[in-house]
C-alpha positions as CSV (number, residue, x, y, z in Angstrom):
1,M,44.7,72.1,-222.1
2,G,45.9,69.3,-219.6
3,I,48.6,69.4,-216.9
4,R,52.0,66.6,-217.5
5,L,54.5,66.3,-215.0
6,S,57.7,65.0,-215.4
7,P,59.2,62.0,-213.9
8,L,61.0,64.2,-211.4
9,G,58.0,66.1,-210.5
10,I,56.0,62.5,-210.2
11,G,58.9,61.7,-207.4
12,V,58.7,64.9,-205.4
13,L,54.9,64.4,-205.0
14,A,55.4,61.0,-204.0
15,L,58.3,61.9,-201.3
16,L,55.7,64.4,-200.1
17,G,53.1,62.0,-199.5
18,L,55.3,59.4,-197.6
19,A,56.4,62.3,-195.4
20,V,53.1,63.2,-194.5
21,L,52.2,59.6,-193.7
22,Y,55.4,58.9,-191.5
23,H,54.3,62.2,-189.3
24,L,51.0,60.8,-189.3
25,Y,52.0,57.5,-188.3
26,A,54.8,59.1,-185.9
27,G,52.4,61.3,-184.1
28,F,49.9,58.2,-183.4
29,L,52.8,56.1,-181.9
30,G,54.7,58.8,-180.3
31,G,51.1,59.3,-178.2
32,R,50.9,55.6,-177.4
33,L,54.5,55.3,-176.3
34,S,54.1,58.4,-174.1
35,A,50.6,57.7,-172.7
36,L,52.7,54.3,-171.6
37,L,55.6,55.4,-170.2
38,L,54.6,59.2,-168.1
39,P,54.4,58.1,-164.3
40,A,50.9,57.5,-163.0
41,G,49.6,60.5,-161.4
42,E,51.7,63.1,-163.2
43,E,49.7,66.3,-163.9
44,D,50.6,66.5,-167.9
45,R,49.6,62.6,-168.1
46,Q,47.6,62.1,-171.5
47,A,43.9,60.8,-171.3
48,P,43.7,57.0,-172.3
49,M,43.1,56.2,-175.3
50,P,39.9,55.4,-176.6
51,G,38.6,51.6,-175.9
52,A,41.5,51.5,-172.8
53,E,40.6,49.0,-170.4
54,T,39.1,50.1,-167.2
55,Q,40.3,48.7,-163.6
56,H,38.4,46.1,-162.4
57,V,38.0,44.8,-158.7
58,D,37.1,41.0,-157.5
59,L,34.5,41.5,-155.1
60,R,35.4,38.2,-153.6
61,K,38.9,39.0,-152.8
62,L,37.5,42.2,-151.5
63,L,35.2,40.4,-149.1
64,A,38.3,38.4,-148.1
65,V,40.4,41.3,-147.3
66,S,37.5,43.0,-145.4
67,L,37.2,40.2,-143.2
68,L,40.8,40.3,-142.5
69,A,40.9,44.1,-142.1
70,A,37.6,43.8,-139.3
71,K,39.3,40.9,-137.5
72,R,42.6,42.5,-137.0
73,G,40.9,45.9,-136.2
74,G,39.0,43.9,-133.6
75,D,41.9,42.5,-132.1
76,K,43.3,45.8,-131.4
77,V,40.1,47.0,-129.6
78,R,39.9,43.8,-127.3
79,E,43.8,44.4,-126.6
80,V,43.0,48.0,-125.8
81,R,40.0,46.8,-123.7
82,E,41.3,44.2,-121.3
83,G,44.9,46.2,-121.0
84,G,42.6,48.7,-119.2
85,A,43.9,52.0,-120.3
86,L,41.3,53.2,-122.8
87,G,43.0,56.6,-123.7
88,E,39.6,58.3,-123.8
89,K,39.4,61.6,-124.6
90,S,36.5,64.1,-126.9
91,K,36.7,64.7,-130.5
92,G,33.8,67.4,-129.9
93,K,30.2,67.5,-129.4
94,T,27.5,65.3,-130.6
95,R,24.3,67.4,-131.9
96,E,23.0,66.5,-129.0
97,G,25.9,68.2,-126.8
98,A,27.4,65.3,-125.3
99,D,31.3,64.2,-125.8
100,D,31.9,62.3,-128.9
101,K,34.1,60.0,-127.6
102,I,37.4,58.4,-129.1
103,T,39.8,55.8,-127.5
104,D,42.9,54.3,-128.4
105,G,41.0,51.4,-129.6
106,D,39.2,53.3,-132.1
107,V,42.6,54.7,-133.1
108,Q,44.7,51.4,-133.4
109,S,41.7,49.5,-135.0
110,N,41.1,52.1,-137.6
111,R,44.8,52.2,-138.5
112,Q,44.6,48.1,-139.0
113,M,41.6,48.3,-140.9
114,Y,42.0,51.2,-143.1
115,F,46.0,50.2,-144.0
116,T,45.0,46.2,-144.4
117,I,42.3,47.8,-147.5
118,H,44.4,50.5,-148.5
119,N,47.5,48.8,-149.1
120,T,45.4,46.0,-151.0
121,F,43.8,48.3,-152.8
122,P,45.3,51.4,-153.1
123,D,43.4,53.0,-155.9
124,L,39.8,52.6,-154.0
125,Q,38.1,55.3,-151.9
126,I,37.9,54.5,-148.0
127,N,35.3,56.3,-146.0
128,S,36.5,56.1,-142.1
129,E,34.8,57.7,-139.1
130,E,38.7,58.2,-137.7
131,Q,41.2,60.1,-139.7
132,V,44.3,58.4,-140.8
133,A,47.1,61.4,-141.0
134,K,49.0,61.6,-144.7
135,D,52.5,60.6,-143.3
136,E,50.9,57.6,-141.7
137,H,51.6,53.7,-142.8
138,E,51.4,50.2,-141.5
139,P,53.1,47.8,-143.3
140,L,49.9,45.3,-143.3
141,S,49.4,42.9,-146.0
142,W,47.3,40.2,-147.7
143,D,48.6,37.4,-148.4
144,G,45.9,36.6,-151.1
145,N,44.1,33.9,-149.2
146,I,40.4,33.2,-149.4
147,P,38.8,31.7,-146.3
148,D,37.3,28.2,-147.0
149,D,33.7,29.3,-146.1
150,V,33.9,32.1,-148.4
151,M,35.1,29.8,-151.5
152,K,32.8,27.4,-150.3
153,I,29.6,29.6,-150.5
154,I,30.9,31.9,-153.4
155,P,32.8,29.7,-155.9
156,E,33.4,32.3,-158.1
157,G,34.7,36.0,-158.1
158,K,32.7,38.9,-159.4
159,E,34.4,41.8,-161.0
160,V,33.2,45.4,-161.1
161,R,34.8,48.6,-161.9
162,A,36.9,50.2,-159.3
163,D,35.9,53.9,-159.6
164,S,32.4,52.4,-158.9
165,I,33.4,51.3,-155.1
166,T,33.1,53.1,-151.9
167,I,34.4,51.5,-149.0
168,W,33.1,52.3,-145.4
169,I,35.0,51.8,-142.3
170,D,33.8,51.8,-138.6
171,P,36.6,50.4,-136.6
172,L,34.6,50.8,-133.7
173,D,31.1,50.8,-133.2
174,A,29.5,51.5,-130.1
175,T,32.4,53.4,-128.4
176,Q,30.0,54.8,-125.4
177,E,29.1,51.2,-124.6
178,Y,32.9,50.2,-124.9
179,T,34.1,52.8,-122.7
180,D,31.3,51.4,-119.9
181,N,32.7,47.9,-120.5
182,L,29.4,46.8,-122.3
183,R,31.4,44.8,-124.4
184,K,28.8,42.7,-126.1
185,Y,27.3,45.6,-128.0
186,V,31.2,46.3,-129.6
187,T,31.8,45.7,-133.4
188,T,33.9,46.2,-136.1
189,M,32.5,46.8,-139.5
190,V,33.4,47.1,-143.3
191,C,30.9,47.8,-145.9
192,V,31.3,47.7,-149.5
193,A,29.0,50.1,-151.8
194,V,29.2,49.7,-155.8
195,N,27.3,53.0,-157.4
196,G,26.2,53.8,-153.9
197,E,24.4,50.5,-153.3
198,P,25.9,48.0,-150.4
199,V,26.7,44.7,-151.8
200,I,29.5,43.5,-149.0
201,G,29.3,43.7,-145.5
202,V,31.2,42.7,-142.1
203,V,30.2,42.8,-138.8
204,H,32.7,41.3,-136.7
205,K,32.2,40.9,-132.8
206,P,36.0,41.1,-131.2
207,F,34.6,40.1,-127.8
208,S,33.5,36.9,-129.2
209,S,35.4,36.3,-132.1
210,Y,32.3,35.9,-134.3
211,S,32.1,37.6,-137.9
212,A,28.9,37.6,-139.7
213,W,29.5,38.5,-143.5
214,A,27.6,38.7,-146.9
215,M,27.3,39.6,-150.5
216,V,24.7,40.5,-152.5
217,D,23.8,38.1,-155.5
218,G,26.8,35.8,-153.7
219,G,26.0,34.2,-150.0
220,S,26.3,34.5,-146.7
221,N,27.7,32.9,-143.5
222,V,24.6,34.2,-141.5
223,K,21.2,32.5,-141.7
224,V,17.5,33.9,-141.1
225,R,15.8,33.0,-138.3
226,S,13.1,30.3,-138.8
227,N,10.2,33.0,-137.6
228,Y,9.6,36.7,-137.0
229,D,6.5,38.1,-135.5
230,Q,4.6,40.5,-137.4
231,E,1.7,41.0,-135.6
232,N,3.4,41.7,-132.1
233,P,7.4,42.5,-133.3
234,T,10.0,42.8,-130.6
235,I,11.8,45.9,-131.4
236,I,15.0,46.8,-131.1
237,V,16.2,50.5,-130.5
238,S,19.1,52.9,-129.2
239,R,19.9,52.7,-125.4
240,S,20.0,56.7,-125.7
241,H,16.2,57.5,-126.7
242,T,14.2,54.4,-125.8
243,G,11.6,56.6,-124.9
244,T,11.5,58.9,-127.9
245,V,9.8,55.4,-129.5
246,Q,8.4,53.4,-127.5
247,D,5.0,55.7,-126.5
248,V,4.7,55.3,-130.4
249,I,5.7,51.5,-130.8
250,R,3.4,50.3,-127.7
251,K,0.4,52.2,-129.1
252,T,0.9,50.9,-132.6
253,F,2.2,47.2,-131.8
254,G,0.5,47.2,-128.3
255,N,1.0,48.0,-124.6
256,N,2.8,44.0,-124.6
257,T,5.2,44.9,-127.2
258,V,9.0,44.0,-126.0
259,I,11.1,46.9,-126.6
260,V,14.9,46.2,-126.6
261,P,17.1,49.0,-125.9
262,A,20.7,48.4,-127.3
263,G,24.0,49.9,-128.6
264,G,25.6,49.8,-131.7
265,A,23.8,49.7,-135.2
266,G,26.3,46.2,-135.9
267,Y,24.5,44.5,-133.0
268,K,21.2,45.6,-133.8
269,V,21.1,44.3,-137.3
270,L,22.7,41.2,-135.7
271,S,19.5,40.8,-133.7
272,L,17.6,40.1,-136.7
273,L,19.7,37.1,-137.7
274,D,20.1,33.8,-136.7
275,V,23.4,34.4,-134.9
276,P,25.3,31.8,-133.0
277,D,26.3,33.9,-130.2
278,D,25.0,33.8,-126.7
279,T,25.5,37.6,-126.2
280,Q,23.5,38.4,-129.3
281,E,19.5,39.3,-128.0
282,K,16.9,38.8,-130.8
283,A,14.5,41.0,-132.1
284,D,12.2,41.5,-135.4
285,V,12.6,44.9,-136.3
286,Y,15.2,47.6,-135.7
287,I,14.2,51.4,-135.6
288,H,16.3,54.5,-135.2
289,N,14.9,58.0,-135.2
290,T,18.1,59.8,-135.0
291,F,20.9,61.1,-136.9
292,I,23.6,58.5,-137.8
293,K,26.4,58.1,-140.0
294,K,26.6,55.6,-142.6
295,W,29.7,53.8,-141.8
296,D,27.3,52.5,-138.9
297,I,24.8,51.6,-141.0
298,C,26.0,50.2,-144.7
299,A,27.6,46.9,-143.4
300,G,24.1,45.8,-142.0
301,N,22.5,47.0,-145.0
302,A,24.5,45.1,-147.5
303,I,23.9,42.1,-144.8
304,L,20.1,42.1,-144.8
305,R,20.1,43.0,-148.7
306,A,22.0,39.7,-149.3
307,L,19.3,37.8,-147.3
308,G,16.6,39.1,-148.5
309,G,15.7,41.8,-146.2
310,K,15.4,45.9,-146.1
311,M,17.0,48.7,-144.4
312,T,15.5,52.0,-145.3
313,T,14.6,55.6,-144.1
314,L,11.5,55.7,-141.7
315,K,9.4,56.5,-144.9
316,G,10.8,53.2,-146.5
317,K,13.3,54.7,-149.0
318,D,16.6,53.1,-150.2
319,I,19.6,54.4,-148.4
320,Q,22.5,55.4,-150.8
321,Y,26.2,55.2,-149.5
322,S,27.7,58.0,-151.5
323,G,28.3,61.3,-151.4
324,S,27.8,62.4,-147.5
325,E,29.0,60.7,-144.5
326,A,25.6,61.7,-142.4
327,H,22.3,60.1,-142.5
328,E,19.3,62.0,-141.6
329,E,16.1,60.3,-142.3
330,G,16.2,57.6,-139.8
331,I,16.2,53.9,-139.8
332,L,13.8,51.0,-140.3
333,A,15.4,47.7,-140.7
334,S,13.5,44.1,-141.1
335,I,14.1,40.6,-142.4
336,G,11.6,37.7,-142.6
337,M,8.8,40.6,-142.2
338,D,6.6,42.6,-144.8
339,H,8.6,45.8,-144.6
340,T,6.0,47.1,-147.1
341,I,3.2,47.0,-144.2
342,L,5.6,48.0,-141.4
343,V,6.4,51.4,-143.3
344,K,2.8,52.1,-143.8
345,T,2.0,51.2,-140.1
346,L,4.7,53.3,-138.8
347,S,4.3,56.1,-141.2
348,G,4.6,59.6,-140.0
349,K,4.1,58.3,-136.6
350,I,7.9,58.0,-135.2
351,P,9.5,61.5,-135.2
352,Y,12.9,61.9,-136.6
353,I,15.1,63.8,-134.1
354,E,17.7,66.2,-134.7
355,R,20.1,64.4,-132.8
356,K,23.1,62.2,-132.7
357,A,22.6,58.6,-131.1
358,H,24.9,55.9,-130.3
């Protein structure tokens, strides 16, 4: 026997159907509105809807801000040094038992560099050698201007996901040399890593007002030299541990091999390039065989990568600029050379030493 509905029953069912549709739509709309209206950072913030747009950052703009930050930091480094009152003190001990020095130049440069970048890109992760207190603030800004040389060399921007970026700041590289008034070794540096790979590097020399910069797959204002000596390379090493590598180097490349002791990782990378600075020494290979921090080497690594060079561990492995700030496996850097042959030539001959150098 079939079921027959009265006109009244049909009307009730229709109303029930409309009510269900209304509640489904209202729930969807309410979810969209609440996602839009809840303040960012609230603990009960709802997850973004599927397909929501991920924040992106233009690397060319980030390069411009990094340049500005390095120069502002460099101005403070120079002002403090020329003022004579360094405010030198120790942050503790290095792995080799020496004082880990900090000066007013380090602190003031760090504030300038950190807040120039942070105030422009507040959502990006920034790792710096010096700490910034939670209640600290500097009213620094960027006017949106991209330098003419950057615009000329990199005519178009390139966007990447903001959550893939890590920024490494060294507000004063070569602090020991800074306190000894060996000014040529001092640099301020900014590096931008994307998914752990260095893609933007800025190395600024405060006492000669020279800035080297590069963006991987973008361009650079610094050039590769016209010639390098693969057979008898000039090798640049840290001032503090020249003796630990010079015997190996001379046995490998010959007793007449020139070894250049120098301070500052930034300075050493620039020695491999064609830098228009009379205070800059020249070398073919950069070797480091002790503990070092990633903010010391990231900017130089990015510049070398952009120009076709290499910076690896002593065993030839790439260095990742994510996670821990420490780098434990030494450095071998070159450009205009056969890096693979260098790795094979030096493999196992230069020991990694558990100590921190300048």
